[in-house]
Each structure stands twice: as structure tokens, then as C-alpha cells.
C-alpha positions as CSV (number, residue, x, y, z in Angstrom):
1,M,-70.5,85.1,45.0
2,M,-69.1,88.3,46.9
3,M,-65.8,89.1,46.6
4,C,-63.7,91.5,48.7
5,S,-60.8,93.6,47.3
6,E,-56.8,93.0,47.9
7,P,-55.3,92.8,51.3
8,A,-54.6,96.1,52.5
9,T,-53.3,97.7,55.7
10,V,-55.9,99.0,57.9
11,Q,-56.0,101.3,60.5
12,V,-56.3,99.1,64.1
13,E,-56.8,100.0,68.2
14,G,-54.0,103.3,66.2
15,R,-51.9,100.4,65.0
16,M,-51.6,98.9,61.3
17,R,-52.6,95.2,60.7
18,A,-51.3,94.2,57.5
19,G,-53.4,91.5,55.6
20,A,-56.6,92.6,56.4
21,R,-59.7,92.5,54.1
22,R,-61.8,95.4,53.0
23,M,-65.6,94.5,52.3
24,P,-67.0,95.4,49.7
25,R,-69.7,98.6,49.8
26,G,-73.0,99.6,48.2
27,E,-74.9,102.5,47.9
28,V,-78.7,101.6,47.2
29,H,-80.7,104.2,45.0
30,I,-85.3,103.3,45.3
31,F,-86.6,105.3,42.2
32,D,-90.3,105.3,44.8
33,N,-92.2,106.0,41.2
34,W,-91.7,102.8,40.4
35,C,-91.7,100.7,43.7
36,K,-95.2,98.8,44.9
37,G,-93.9,99.3,48.0
38,C,-94.2,95.1,48.7
39,G,-91.4,94.9,51.3
40,L,-89.3,92.1,50.3
41,C,-86.4,94.0,49.8
42,I,-86.8,95.0,53.7
43,V,-87.3,91.7,54.6
44,F,-84.8,90.0,53.1
45,C,-82.0,91.7,53.5
46,P,-79.0,90.6,55.5
47,A,-77.3,93.6,56.7
48,D,-81.0,95.3,57.1
49,V,-79.7,98.6,55.2
50,L,-84.0,99.7,54.8
51,V,-86.1,99.6,56.6
52,L,-90.1,101.0,55.9
53,G,-90.7,104.8,55.5
54,V,-93.9,106.8,56.4
55,D,-95.1,106.5,52.6
56,S,-95.2,102.4,52.9
57,R,-91.7,102.9,50.5
58,P,-88.3,101.8,51.5
59,K,-85.8,103.7,53.2
60,A,-82.1,103.5,52.8
61,I,-81.7,104.4,56.4
62,Y,-78.4,102.3,57.6
63,P,-76.1,103.1,54.1
64,E,-73.2,102.2,55.8
65,R,-73.9,98.6,56.1
66,C,-74.8,98.2,52.5
67,T,-72.3,95.8,51.5
68,A,-73.2,95.5,47.9
69,C,-74.5,91.9,47.8
70,R,-77.4,92.7,45.5
71,W,-80.4,90.9,47.1
72,C,-82.1,93.7,46.5
73,E,-81.3,94.6,43.3
74,L,-82.0,91.4,41.6
75,H,-85.2,90.0,43.1
76,C,-87.2,93.7,43.0
77,P,-90.4,92.3,41.1
78,D,-90.7,96.5,39.8
79,F,-87.1,97.3,39.7
80,A,-87.0,99.8,41.5
81,I,-84.2,99.1,43.4
82,F,-80.4,100.3,42.0
83,V,-77.4,99.8,44.0
84,A,-74.1,101.1,42.7
85,D,-70.8,99.8,43.9
86,L,-68.3,102.3,46.0
87,E,-64.4,102.2,46.3
88,P,-63.8,100.4,49.9
89,E,-62.3,103.5,52.3
90,Q,-58.5,104.1,52.8
91,G,-57.5,103.2,55.6
92,A,-55.9,106.4,57.4
93,S,-52.2,106.5,56.9
């Protein structure tokens, strides 16, 4: 189950909006020497973070989309993916 961080003040279109929730973020690390290139992580990533690289291995081409759901990490048959939690970006003051 994913949980969002506490409500925060977020700048939207030049105005501050109180009570907005920041989405959790993650950083995907792929261990190429462990990966066999099955593609499960690419096919089932709900945020489309991963794409198939020229070496037939997944690459995190869109890291800003990662919501730290850990689907790729939990279902990788080779234990070749690790997702680290990132702190939500702070709103402009």
C-alpha cells in the first residue's frame, strides 16, 4: 500500500495552495550484471519509468515519474532492481 506524505503548501500557477499532498518518489537502480533482460519490469511499470535499452536491458529513462511503488523491485526474478525512496520536492517559498 502506498502512502503519501503529510499535507503541504504547494505553489500552483504562481499561487500557494495549502493542503496539497506531495506524491512519493523513488530512484530506480538496475544492476546490469544481474539482469537477464526478461522485461517484466518494463511491461508492468505503472509509471512507464523503464524502457528497453540498446543492450536489451531496462534503463530508467524517465526517473522523475517513479512513485516508489516498488513493483519492479518486488517482482524482478533476478533481484536486479533496487528502488530508493527520495524526499518529496519542497514547494517554492
